[in-house]
N, C-alpha and C positions, 0 to 999 in steps of 0.2 A: 341539405343544396350546397352547392361548389361554395368553398368560402372564398375566393373572389368574388363571386359573386354578393354574396351577403357582403362584402366590405364595400363593392360598389353599389348595393340599395342601400346601405346605410349613410356612405358619403352622399350621394343622390338626396336622401331625404333631408339630410342636415342641412346640404347646401339651399333646398328649396323651401325649406323652414327659416334660416337666415335670411333670403330673399324676403319673405313674407312678412317675418317679425322685426326686420331693419326698415322696411320702405312702407308698409302698411301704415295706416293711423290708427292707434290703440283706441277700443270702444271702452271696455270695461272691464273688471277681473273679478273672478267668485273664486270660490273655495277649489277649483279644478285648474283654474290659470287663467289667463288674460285672453281676451275674443278681441279681434281686430275687423275693421272695415275694410272689405276687400276693395280698397282703392291705395294707389300709391300718391306719396308727397311730390313725388318727380314723376312728370309726365313722360320723361325717356324711358321710366323702368316700367310702365304701365304693362308693355308685354312680357318682360319677365315674371314680372308677380302673377298675370295673367296665367303664363306656363307652369309657373311654381305651383299654384292654385288646382291646377287641370292635373299635373304630375301627382301630388300628393291624393287627391279626390280619385284618382285611377288606382293609386297604391294603397286605398281604404284610410287613409290617415288624414283629414280632415272631416272635422264637424261641425256642420251647420247651426246656427243658434235657432232656437224653438221660434223666435218670435220676429227678429229682425233676419231678413234674409240675405241681407250685403253683409252680416258678420260671419267672421270663420275663427276657428281655432284647432291650432295643428296636434294632432295626436299621434306621437310617434310610438306611442304604448300597446298601441291596438294591435291585437294581435293577428295575425295573418296566417290562412291556410298553411301546412306543409305542403311545399312543392316537391314535386319528383320531377327525374330528369326530364319527361316528357313535357312538364309544365313550364322548363326553364325558358325564358325569353331568349328568342335568336339574339346573336351578337348585334347584328345591324341595327334591329329594333333599342337595342340597347344602348346605342349610341347616340340616337335622335335626343333623348333628353339632356346629352352633358351637350351637344350641339346649342340644342336651343338654350340650355343656360348660359353656355359663354357667347352665344352671338347672335341671338334672337332667330325669330323666322326668316327673314330677309335675307341674311346674309348667309343662314344654313343652308337656303333653296337656292344660293346663287351659281348657276351651274359654270360659270366662266372661273370664279372664285375657287371652287370643289376644283375644279382640273387644274390650277397651279397647286394647291397645297397638294394634291395626291401625285402629282410628278415631283413635285419638290421632294414629298416622302420617297417614293421610290428611288430618284436617284440619289438621296441619302443611304438606303439600304445599299444600293450596288457599291456606291462607293465605298463604305463601311467592308464590304465584299472582297474589295480589292480591284473594282473597276477605275479606268483610267480616265481624264478629262477628253482624251484623244478618240478613246472606245466609245463614249458617250456621245461625242460631237459625230462620229461617224454613224451610228446606228441613228440618231437622230436626223441626219440628212437622207440615209437610205427609208426610214419610216414616211417623212413626211413627202418623198417622190413617189410613194403609192397611194394608189386611192383609199380613200378611208374605209374602216370597217364597221360591222355592225356594233353597238354598243353593248348589247346582252350579250352575244357571242364573243366580244374582248374582253368581257367580266370574268366569264367561264376561263378564258384564256390566262390573264392575270390571276387567278386562282389555281388554277393548273401550275401554272410556271411556277409561282410563290411556293407551293408546296414543295416542288422537283426543287427549288433553291433552297431551302429550307432543310429538306433530306440530306444535301450534298452537304451543308452548312453544319451538320447538326443542331437545328434548331427547331423546337417545337412552335408551329407558326400560330396555335391555340392557346398556349399557354403564355405566350407574348403578346397575342392580343387583350387577354383579361388582365396581364401583368398591365399593360399601356393604359388600359381605360379605367384601370384602379387608380393609377399613377395622374393622371390628368384631372381625375376630379378634384384633387387636392390643388390644382394650380389654376382652378376658372377664373380667379381675380387677375393672377397675372398672364393669362392666356387673354382675357377682353382687355387688358393695358394694352399689349403687345399690339392687338389687332387694330386697336384705336388711335396707334403710334403708326400704322404701315402707310407707304405713299401711296395716294390714289392714283388708280386708273396703271397700276403698274403690277406683274405678277410676282414680283418680289415682297418677300415677307417685312423687309424692314429696309430702313435704307443704309447703302451701301458704301462706304468712305473708301474700302480698300481697292485697288486696281483687279480689274476681273483677270483670272489667270492665263486667259489668249494676251491681253496686253502688257502683262508681267514677262511672258513668252517674246512677244513682239520687241520689247524695252532691252531685254539678254540677249537676242538676235542683234540688235542694232548697236550695244555694246561691243558685242563681239568683232562686226565689222568694223566699228570704228576703230578697235584696238588694231585690227590687221590693216586697216588703210595706212593708219598714223606709222605703225611697223615698216610697211611696203614704202612708203614715203621716207622713212628717215634713212632706210637701209638705200636708195636711190640715191639720196641726197650725199649720203657716205661714198658711195658708188663713184659721183661724179667729183667729191673731192678728190678721192685719191687718183683718177685719170688725169685732175689739172696737176697732181700733183708730180704726176710721172713726166 
């Protein structure tokens, strides 16, 4: 199995176990370890715990108590069948457990939020590859002055042009995706906190205190205009004084 996939699954397993063991009510402990009641102390964490149990059940890592149907135990030592390349779960499907762990089902399926975050990441990519803000604004205006496309076809276009960009930049899009998915599994708590602090009803991922680029540019132009105006006024006064002396 791909080493990155092994790490992703290990981190996902550990995160799900932590959610269960930290949030569920401890029942009793036997020689093999503790049992937990599949209920959370915090109602706001109920969805997260339910998804953690579902995820580990699908992974074959949850043991059900033989007598108490709502008692569970996490068994990360269970041996999973060896996977071949054909058995590897598609990347899109492997992103879903992380989404649910970070944001829960409601935010994960919020289409407007997903638009905003995809656009943000796509913009950060082209910025990193040298695109200017002016070029970005021109392309936004050009695109939004045309009819909307069909989502499935546009996804295909995104995939093809991303692959082409990576080829031009000497990047491996698949490797980059695997590395990032592994990294963000280690940042679940931090990303949850950032999501909780983001401004409501705004496409921005956080509160912005700095002036946008356009405002800074306008301020710079205004300063230039003010200096030119002042210089011209001072020159006119000096010229008038010279004429008076004559």
